[in-house]
BASEDO-461369 format. One line per field, with one value per residue (C-alpha): residue number from 1; residue in three letters; x, y, z. Coordinates in nm, 3 decimals, always signed. Example, Ala and Ser with C-alpha at 12.3 -4.5 7.8 and 13.67 -1.06 7.14 Angstrom:
2
num	[1:2]
residu	[Ala:Ser]
px	[+1.230:+1.367]
py	[-0.450:-0.106]
pz	[+0.780:+0.714]
//
This chain:
110
num	[1:2:3:4:5:6:7:8:9:10:11:12:13:14:15:16:17:18:19:20:21:22:23:24:25:26:27:28:29:30:31:32:33:34:35:36:37:38:39:40:41:42:43:44:45:46:47:48:49:50:51:52:53:54:55:56:57:58:59:60:61:62:63:64:65:66:67:68:69:70:71:72:73:74:75:76:77:78:79:80:81:82:83:84:85:86:87:88:89:90:91:92:93:94:95:96:97:98:99:100:101:102:103:104:105:106:107:108:109:110]
residu	[Met:Pro:Arg:Val:Thr:Phe:Val:Gln:Pro:Asp:Gly:Thr:Thr:Glu:Ser:His:Gln:Ala:Arg:Val:Gly:Asp:Ser:Val:Met:Asp:Cys:Ala:Val:Asp:Asn:Gly:Val:Ala:Gly:Ile:Arg:Ala:Gln:Cys:Gly:Gly:Gly:Cys:Thr:Cys:Ser:Thr:Cys:His:Cys:Tyr:Val:Arg:Ser:Pro:Trp:Phe:Glu:Arg:Ile:Gly:Ala:Pro:Val:Gly:Asp:Glu:Lys:Asp:Ile:Leu:Glu:Tyr:Val:Pro:Glu:Val:Arg:Ala:Asn:Ser:Arg:Leu:Ser:Cys:Gln:Ile:Glu:Leu:Ser:Glu:Thr:Leu:Asp:Gly:Leu:Glu:Val:Glu:Val:Pro:Glu:Pro:Glu:Gln:Pro:Glu:Ala:Gly]
px	[+14.473:+14.293:+14.509:+14.336:+14.442:+14.420:+14.411:+14.467:+14.347:+14.759:+14.639:+14.938:+14.883:+14.973:+14.914:+14.776:+14.751:+14.393:+14.292:+13.998:+13.677:+13.928:+13.673:+13.886:+13.843:+14.032:+14.249:+14.375:+14.369:+14.614:+14.841:+14.790:+14.664:+14.618:+14.221:+14.109:+13.989:+13.767:+13.629:+13.361:+13.532:+13.412:+13.063:+12.856:+12.803:+12.986:+13.095:+13.521:+13.546:+13.386:+13.518:+13.465:+13.507:+13.676:+13.475:+13.389:+13.485:+13.163:+12.918:+13.063:+13.076:+12.669:+12.557:+12.558:+12.219:+12.027:+12.222:+12.451:+12.280:+12.161:+12.554:+12.634:+12.349:+12.614:+12.857:+12.936:+13.129:+12.897:+12.867:+12.730:+13.000:+13.017:+13.067:+13.205:+13.519:+13.402:+13.136:+13.300:+13.383:+13.747:+13.726:+13.903:+13.664:+13.759:+14.095:+14.335:+14.022:+14.058:+13.916:+13.952:+14.034:+13.836:+13.997:+14.034:+13.744:+13.812:+13.735:+13.467:+13.531:+13.502]
py	[-1.038:-0.789:-0.501:-0.185:+0.098:+0.438:+0.713:+1.038:+1.270:+1.360:+0.953:+0.865:+0.516:+0.329:+0.046:-0.084:-0.436:-0.453:-0.701:-0.901:-0.780:-0.408:-0.109:+0.078:+0.366:+0.204:+0.110:+0.448:+0.546:+0.304:+0.435:+0.792:+0.797:+1.223:+1.264:+1.035:+1.239:+1.027:+1.275:+1.053:+0.733:+0.490:+0.622:+0.663:+1.046:+1.240:+1.202:+1.266:+0.914:+1.008:+0.774:+0.635:+0.294:+0.238:-0.083:-0.368:-0.282:-0.086:-0.380:-0.575:-0.358:-0.253:+0.116:+0.290:+0.246:+0.355:+0.651:+0.638:+0.656:+1.000:+1.144:+1.077:+1.389:+1.644:+1.516:+1.850:+1.630:+1.290:+1.057:+0.744:+0.565:+0.739:+0.516:+0.558:+0.432:+0.346:+0.141:-0.125:-0.394:-0.534:-0.990:-1.154:-1.137:-0.808:-0.846:-0.572:-0.341:+0.059:+0.373:+0.678:+0.974:+1.286:+1.640:+1.813:+2.026:+2.416:+2.630:+2.946:+3.263:+3.547]
pz	[-0.542:-0.806:-0.899:-1.044:-1.230:-1.219:-1.504:-1.440:-1.624:-1.740:-1.882:-1.623:-1.480:-1.155:-0.995:-0.744:-0.573:-0.303:-0.050:-0.201:-0.044:+0.016:-0.194:-0.511:-0.267:+0.060:-0.236:-0.391:-0.025:+0.108:-0.198:-0.194:-0.535:-0.652:-0.722:-0.520:-0.142:-0.010:+0.299:+0.525:+0.421:+0.301:+0.417:+0.057:+0.223:-0.014:-0.357:-0.307:-0.424:-0.756:-1.069:-1.394:-1.420:-1.806:-2.037:-2.044:-1.640:-1.603:-1.755:-1.512:-1.238:-1.352:-1.263:-0.950:-0.692:-0.415:-0.198:-0.418:-0.705:-0.525:-0.398:-0.842:-0.865:-0.735:-0.871:-1.141:-1.404:-1.381:-1.706:-1.755:-1.640:-1.289:-0.997:-0.621:-0.547:-0.209:-0.269:-0.622:-0.388:-0.551:-0.567:-0.805:-1.103:-1.097:-1.091:-1.355:-1.394:-1.477:-1.388:-1.473:-1.235:-1.282:-1.297:-0.967:-0.936:-0.981:-0.703:-0.880:-0.915:-0.667]
//
């Protein structure tokens, strides 16, 4: 079973195991990881499962394509290593994957 480590903005970490074939988003939601809301349930229609994939994992997984790339254009803090966690399918080769959870969005001052 692959293990995923989630790094919160304050540097705290939590690691969880997931089934091969699950997404990083599934792992986060199943384990209550703060900051991965996944409002669309993995349909690649929102950006609430956005994360940053740490090196060398990003190079193994690759850059976003298609709908994922389009959705990421709407993320306020997009980086070169941004991905939607719903689009990262876990396999044994991704055991040890590390992803950073973005800072929560601040509500706009009214």
